C-alpha positions as CSV (number, residue, x, y, z in Angstrom):
1,M,-30.4,24.5,3.3
2,T,-32.3,24.8,6.5
3,E,-30.7,26.8,9.8
4,T,-30.9,23.6,11.7
5,S,-29.4,21.6,9.5
6,T,-26.4,24.7,8.6
7,R,-26.6,24.2,12.5
8,T,-25.9,20.5,13.3
9,M,-23.0,20.3,10.4
10,P,-19.0,20.8,10.6
11,Q,-18.1,24.1,10.5
12,P,-15.3,25.7,9.8
13,I,-14.6,27.8,13.4
14,R,-11.9,27.3,16.0
15,D,-12.1,29.4,18.7
16,G,-13.4,32.5,17.0
17,Q,-11.7,31.9,13.9
18,G,-13.7,31.1,10.3
19,A,-17.3,31.5,10.0
20,D,-19.9,28.8,9.4
21,D,-20.3,27.1,5.1
22,P,-24.1,27.3,4.4
23,G,-23.3,25.9,1.1
24,P,-23.4,24.4,-1.4
25,R,-20.8,21.8,-0.2
26,N,-20.2,18.3,0.4
27,A,-21.1,17.3,3.8
28,Q,-20.3,14.1,4.0
29,M,-16.1,15.0,3.1
30,D,-16.0,17.4,5.5
31,I,-17.1,15.0,8.2
32,Q,-14.5,12.6,6.9
33,N,-11.8,15.0,6.8
34,P,-12.2,17.5,10.3
35,N,-8.4,18.4,10.2
36,L,-9.1,20.0,6.7
37,L,-12.5,21.9,7.5
38,V,-10.8,22.7,10.9
39,P,-7.5,22.4,10.9
40,P,-4.9,22.5,14.8
41,E,-3.6,25.9,15.2
42,T,0.1,24.1,14.4
43,D,-0.8,23.6,10.9
44,A,0.8,26.3,8.7
45,G,2.2,27.0,5.4
46,T,1.7,25.1,2.1
47,L,2.2,21.5,1.5
48,P,0.8,19.3,-1.3
49,N,-2.0,17.0,-0.9
50,M,-1.0,14.0,0.5
51,K,-4.0,11.7,0.7
52,Y,-6.2,10.1,-2.2
53,S,-8.5,7.5,-1.8
54,F,-9.2,4.3,-4.0
55,S,-12.7,5.2,-3.7
56,Q,-12.4,8.0,-5.9
57,A,-10.3,6.1,-8.4
58,H,-11.5,4.9,-11.6
59,M,-12.9,1.4,-11.4
60,R,-12.0,-0.6,-13.6
61,L,-14.6,-3.2,-14.5
62,E,-14.0,-6.7,-15.9
63,K,-15.8,-10.1,-16.3
64,G,-14.2,-12.3,-13.6
65,G,-13.3,-8.6,-11.6
66,W,-12.5,-5.2,-11.2
67,A,-9.4,-3.2,-10.6
68,R,-8.7,0.2,-9.6
69,E,-5.7,2.6,-9.5
70,V,-3.7,5.1,-7.7
71,T,-0.8,6.2,-9.2
72,Q,1.3,9.3,-9.8
73,R,-1.6,10.9,-12.3
74,E,-4.3,10.9,-9.0
75,M,-1.8,11.8,-6.4
76,P,1.3,13.8,-7.9
77,I,3.5,13.7,-4.6
78,A,3.4,9.9,-5.3
79,T,6.5,9.8,-7.1
80,T,8.0,5.8,-5.7
81,L,5.2,3.8,-5.6
82,A,2.0,3.6,-7.3
83,G,-1.0,1.2,-5.9
84,V,-3.8,-1.5,-7.5
85,N,-6.3,-2.5,-5.9
86,M,-7.9,-5.5,-7.6
87,R,-10.6,-8.3,-7.0
88,L,-11.2,-11.5,-8.8
89,A,-14.5,-13.9,-8.1
90,P,-13.9,-17.4,-8.1
91,G,-11.8,-19.3,-10.3
92,A,-11.2,-15.6,-12.0
93,Y,-7.9,-14.8,-13.6
94,R,-5.7,-11.8,-13.8
95,E,-4.3,-13.3,-17.1
96,L,-0.5,-14.1,-17.8
97,H,1.2,-11.0,-18.3
98,W,4.3,-9.4,-16.9
99,H,5.2,-6.0,-15.8
100,K,8.9,-3.4,-16.4
101,Q,8.0,-2.8,-12.6
102,S,8.3,-5.2,-9.5
103,E,5.2,-6.2,-8.4
104,W,4.5,-6.6,-4.7
105,A,1.2,-7.3,-3.1
106,Y,-0.8,-8.1,0.1
107,V,-4.4,-10.0,0.5
108,L,-6.5,-8.7,1.6
109,D,-9.3,-10.6,1.5
110,G,-10.2,-14.4,0.4
111,R,-7.2,-16.7,-1.1
112,C,-5.8,-17.1,-4.7
113,R,-3.3,-18.9,-6.4
114,I,0.0,-18.0,-8.4
115,S,2.2,-18.8,-10.7
116,A,5.5,-17.3,-11.7
117,V,8.3,-18.4,-14.4
118,D,11.6,-16.9,-14.2
119,Q,14.7,-16.6,-16.5
120,D,16.3,-19.4,-16.2
121,G,12.9,-21.7,-16.7
122,R,12.8,-22.3,-12.8
123,N,9.5,-22.3,-11.9
124,F,6.9,-21.3,-9.3
125,L,3.7,-22.0,-7.8
126,D,1.6,-21.6,-4.4
127,D,-1.6,-20.8,-2.8
128,V,-2.0,-17.0,-0.2
129,K,-4.5,-16.1,2.1
130,A,-5.4,-13.3,3.4
131,G,-3.0,-11.7,5.1
132,D,0.0,-13.0,2.4
133,L,2.5,-11.4,0.6
134,W,3.7,-11.5,-2.6
135,F,6.4,-10.3,-4.7
136,F,7.4,-10.5,-8.1
137,P,10.4,-9.2,-10.0
138,Q,10.2,-6.9,-12.7
139,G,10.1,-8.1,-16.4
140,I,9.1,-11.7,-14.6
141,P,5.9,-13.2,-16.1
142,H,3.8,-14.6,-14.0
143,H,-0.5,-15.1,-13.3
144,I,-3.0,-14.5,-10.4
145,Q,-5.9,-17.2,-10.4
146,A,-8.7,-17.3,-7.3
147,L,-9.8,-19.9,-5.5
148,E,-13.4,-20.5,-4.4
149,E,-14.0,-17.7,-2.3
150,G,-12.6,-15.5,-4.4
151,V,-9.7,-12.8,-3.4
152,E,-9.0,-9.1,-3.3
153,F,-5.8,-7.5,-3.1
154,L,-3.1,-4.8,-3.3
155,L,-0.6,-4.5,-5.7
156,V,2.4,-2.2,-5.3
157,F,4.8,-1.6,-7.7
158,N,7.4,0.6,-7.5
159,D,7.3,3.6,-10.3
160,G,4.3,6.4,-9.1
161,N,3.9,6.7,-12.9
162,F,3.2,2.6,-13.5
163,S,0.1,1.9,-14.8
164,E,-2.0,-1.7,-14.6
165,N,-3.7,-0.5,-17.7
166,D,0.2,-1.0,-19.4
167,T,1.2,-4.0,-18.9
168,F,2.6,-7.3,-21.1
169,L,-0.3,-9.4,-22.1
170,I,0.0,-12.8,-23.3
171,S,-3.2,-12.2,-25.1
172,D,-2.3,-9.7,-26.5
173,W,0.4,-10.4,-28.2
174,F,-0.9,-13.5,-29.8
175,A,-3.1,-10.9,-31.0
176,H,-0.8,-8.8,-32.5
177,T,1.3,-11.2,-34.1
178,P,0.8,-12.9,-37.1
179,R,-0.7,-16.3,-37.3
180,S,2.1,-17.9,-39.9
181,V,4.7,-16.4,-36.9
182,L,2.9,-18.2,-34.3
183,A,2.5,-21.4,-36.8
184,K,6.6,-21.5,-37.0
185,N,7.3,-20.8,-33.5
186,F,5.3,-23.3,-32.1
187,G,5.9,-25.7,-34.8
188,V,2.0,-26.7,-36.2
189,A,-0.4,-24.9,-38.7
190,E,-2.0,-21.8,-38.8
191,E,-5.2,-23.3,-38.4
192,D,-3.7,-24.2,-34.6
193,F,-4.9,-20.5,-33.7
194,S,-8.0,-19.8,-35.6
195,S,-9.8,-19.3,-32.0
196,I,-7.5,-16.9,-30.1
197,P,-8.3,-13.8,-28.6
198,T,-8.7,-10.6,-30.9
199,S,-7.9,-8.6,-28.2
200,E,-6.6,-8.6,-24.7
201,L,-8.4,-10.5,-21.9
202,Y,-6.8,-8.9,-18.4
203,I,-9.5,-10.2,-16.0
204,F,-11.7,-12.9,-17.2
205,D,-13.8,-15.9,-15.8
206,G,-12.4,-19.0,-15.2
207,T,-12.4,-22.1,-13.5
208,V,-11.9,-23.0,-10.1
209,P,-8.0,-24.9,-10.3
210,P,-7.1,-28.1,-8.8
211,S,-5.5,-29.0,-5.9
212,L,-1.9,-27.1,-5.5
213,D,-0.1,-30.3,-5.7
214,S,-2.0,-31.4,-9.0
215,D,-1.2,-28.4,-10.2
216,R,2.5,-28.2,-10.1
217,I,4.6,-28.6,-12.9
218,L,8.3,-30.2,-12.3
219,S,10.8,-28.1,-14.1
220,P,13.9,-29.1,-15.7
221,S,15.5,-26.4,-13.8
222,G,13.8,-26.8,-10.6
223,D,11.8,-24.3,-8.6
224,V,12.5,-20.6,-8.2
225,P,15.3,-20.6,-5.3
226,R,14.0,-17.6,-3.3
227,S,10.2,-18.0,-2.2
228,L,7.8,-15.2,-3.8
229,T,5.7,-15.7,-1.2
230,H,6.0,-14.7,2.9
231,R,3.1,-15.3,5.5
232,L,3.1,-11.8,7.0
233,D,0.2,-12.0,9.5
234,S,2.0,-15.4,10.7
235,Q,4.8,-13.2,11.7
236,T,5.4,-12.6,15.2
237,P,4.5,-8.9,15.9
238,L,6.9,-6.5,17.9
239,R,3.8,-5.4,20.7
240,T,4.3,-2.0,22.4
241,S,2.2,-0.2,24.8
242,G,-0.1,1.6,22.3
243,G,-0.5,-1.5,19.3
244,S,2.0,-3.6,17.2
245,V,4.1,-3.7,13.7
246,R,5.3,-6.9,12.2
247,I,8.7,-5.3,9.3
248,V,9.5,-7.0,6.1
249,D,11.9,-6.4,3.7
250,S,15.2,-8.3,2.6
251,R,16.2,-9.6,5.2
252,N,13.2,-11.5,6.1
253,F,11.6,-12.0,2.8
254,E,14.7,-12.4,0.3
255,A,12.5,-12.1,-2.9
256,S,11.6,-8.7,-2.3
257,T,14.8,-7.4,-3.1
258,N,13.5,-3.4,-3.4
259,T,10.5,-3.0,-1.5
260,S,9.6,-2.7,2.4
261,A,7.0,-2.6,4.5
262,A,5.5,-2.3,8.1
263,L,2.2,-3.6,9.2
264,V,1.0,-1.2,11.3
265,E,-1.7,-1.8,14.5
266,I,-2.5,1.3,16.4
267,D,-4.8,0.8,19.6
268,P,-7.4,3.9,20.2
269,G,-6.3,7.1,21.3
270,A,-3.0,5.7,20.4
271,I,-0.3,7.1,18.5
272,R,3.2,5.9,16.0
273,E,5.4,8.0,17.0
274,L,6.9,11.0,16.0
275,H,9.6,9.9,13.5
276,W,10.9,10.6,10.2
277,H,12.7,8.1,7.1
278,P,16.0,8.6,6.6
279,T,15.8,7.6,2.7
280,N,12.8,7.3,1.0
281,D,9.4,8.3,0.7
282,E,6.4,6.7,2.6
283,W,3.8,5.1,0.7
284,Q,0.9,4.3,2.9
285,Y,-2.8,1.6,2.3
286,Y,-4.8,2.5,5.3
287,I,-6.6,-1.3,5.9
288,S,-9.1,-0.5,8.7
289,G,-9.7,2.1,11.6
290,Q,-10.1,5.7,11.4
291,G,-6.6,8.1,12.3
292,R,-4.8,11.4,11.3
293,M,-1.6,11.9,10.3
294,G,0.4,15.0,10.8
295,V,3.6,16.0,8.5
296,F,5.7,18.4,9.3
297,A,7.9,19.9,6.6
298,D,11.0,22.8,6.7
299,S,10.5,26.7,6.9
300,G,7.9,26.1,9.5
301,R,5.3,23.6,7.5
302,N,2.4,21.5,8.9
303,R,-0.3,19.9,7.6
304,T,-2.5,17.9,9.0
305,F,-4.7,14.6,7.4
306,D,-7.2,12.3,8.0
307,Y,-7.8,9.2,7.0
308,Q,-10.0,6.0,6.6
309,A,-9.9,2.2,5.2
310,G,-9.3,2.4,1.4
311,D,-7.4,5.5,1.2
312,V,-3.8,6.2,0.6
313,G,-1.6,8.5,2.2
314,Y,2.2,9.4,1.3
315,V,5.0,11.3,3.3
316,P,7.6,12.6,1.4
317,F,11.5,11.4,1.9
318,A,13.0,13.1,5.3
319,M,9.8,14.5,6.6
320,G,8.6,14.3,10.5
321,H,5.3,12.7,10.8
322,Y,2.9,10.9,13.3
323,I,-0.1,8.6,13.2
324,E,-3.2,8.9,15.7
325,N,-5.7,6.8,15.4
326,T,-8.8,9.2,15.9
327,G,-11.4,6.4,16.3
328,D,-12.8,3.7,18.5
329,T,-11.2,0.1,16.6
330,P,-7.7,-0.1,15.9
331,L,-5.7,2.0,13.3
332,K,-4.3,-0.8,10.6
333,L,-2.6,0.2,8.1
334,L,0.9,-0.9,5.8
335,E,4.3,1.3,5.4
336,M,5.7,1.4,2.3
337,F,9.1,2.4,1.1
338,L,11.0,1.9,-2.4
339,A,14.0,0.2,-0.2
340,P,15.2,-3.6,0.5
341,R,15.2,-3.0,3.6
342,F,12.7,-0.6,6.3
343,E,14.4,2.4,8.6
344,D,13.0,5.1,10.4
345,V,14.4,7.8,12.7
346,S,12.6,8.3,16.5
347,L,12.2,11.8,17.5
348,V,12.1,10.2,21.3
349,Q,15.3,7.9,20.8
350,W,17.2,10.7,19.1
351,M,16.7,13.0,22.2
352,A,17.6,10.0,24.7
353,L,21.0,9.4,22.9
354,T,21.7,13.4,22.9
355,P,23.2,14.9,26.4
356,P,20.3,15.9,28.7
357,E,21.7,19.9,28.9
358,V,21.5,20.4,25.5
359,I,18.1,19.4,25.1
360,R,17.0,21.5,27.9
361,E,18.8,24.8,26.5
362,H,17.4,23.9,23.3
363,L,13.4,23.4,24.0
364,N,13.4,24.1,28.1
365,V,11.4,21.3,28.7
366,S,10.8,19.9,31.8
367,D,11.9,17.7,34.6
368,N,8.8,15.0,33.4
369,V,10.2,14.6,29.8
370,M,13.8,14.7,30.7
371,N,12.8,12.0,33.0
372,S,11.0,10.0,30.0
373,L,14.0,10.3,27.9
374,R,16.6,8.2,30.3
375,S,14.1,5.3,29.6
376,E,14.3,5.1,26.0
377,K,17.5,4.4,24.4
378,Q,17.5,1.5,22.7
379,P,15.3,1.6,19.0
380,I,11.8,1.7,20.1
381,F,8.5,1.7,16.8
382,R,5.9,2.4,19.3
383,P,2.1,3.3,18.2
C-alpha cells in the first residue's frame, strides 16, 4: 500500500487518539462503517453486534429466482424474528408450502399473486405490488407467483432460528410418499403419479397467471374472513418536521395477530428520536438511504452502528436508541416487532410529563430545553 493511498483512506484516529492503519484491511467496509472505525466519544463498554447485511448472506440460486436469509445463525442477538429476501422471475413460483412459523411480508419491487387456504377450507387470492404487505398464519398453506415484471420481497418470521430452507413443501411430501398411498388418497391409479417431482422444487419457472378474477376458485366454505393483505404504502402517514411514519399492527391489519411494524422515512439530517420499546425487541430492515443508530444499554454501555440499504439492524428489548439520517437522500426502513401492537416510549415525552423541578435537579439542563419540553406533552413519533 502506498503512502498516498494510506492517507486518503479513513483512519482510526480521533482527536489525538488512535493511529493510522496501514493494512491489510477491507477499505470498503471501513468506509461503510465510519462509526465502528472511529466511534463517537460517547460510545463505551461492550455490546453485541447489531448489524448484518443481506449482502453477506448465502444466496440460494434456483431456476426462476433466488433467496437469502438473515437468522439467529448470522446474527446471534436476533432471537425474536428472522428475515428472508427473495426474488422471483416473471411467472416463477415459490412453491405450495407451509411453515411452523407465521409469515409477514413486504413487497420491495414488482408484483406477485398470493393464495392461501385455511383450516376451515376458506381460501384467499390477491395480487400485491411494491409497498403492499401480506400475512400468513403459522401452518396455513400458501404459494407465491410472480406476475409480468417479476417480484422481490422481504419475509419476516416469528422465530429467530427460522430457516427458509426448512419448510413443508408439497413436492417434497409427494416425493417421499409411496405412490400406492397417493393413489388411495386421490382415488386414482398409481401410474397417474409417474411424472411427479423426485425432490423439492422450492423456486421454479412457471407461466404468468391469467387475470385475478379468472384465477379465483369459489370455496363452499367461503373466503378467509380477514384480508391477508394490506396496502401499507397507500396508508396515510403521520408526518412530522423530520419525516413520516406508517404504523401497521393488528388494529389496522387484523390478520397480523403477532407481528407489528412501522415504515419510517427520515429526512436528510433528521433523526428518529431517542426512544425505547417497552415490550419487545426491534428487528429492522433498511430499504434505502444511509444512517447510523446509537444504542444505549445499562451500566454506561453504548454502541453506534452504520446502516445502508439491505442491512438488518436489531435492538434488544428496552434498550434506548435513535436513528439518524447521515446521507443526502431520505432514509427508509422497517421497524418490526413480535407483538400484536406497535408500542414505543419517547424520551422527550417522558421528560415533558415529569415535574420540571425533577428534570432540572437530575440533568441541570438549560431553560431552552425546559421551554422545549412544554410543547411535547402529546404522544409523538418524530424523525
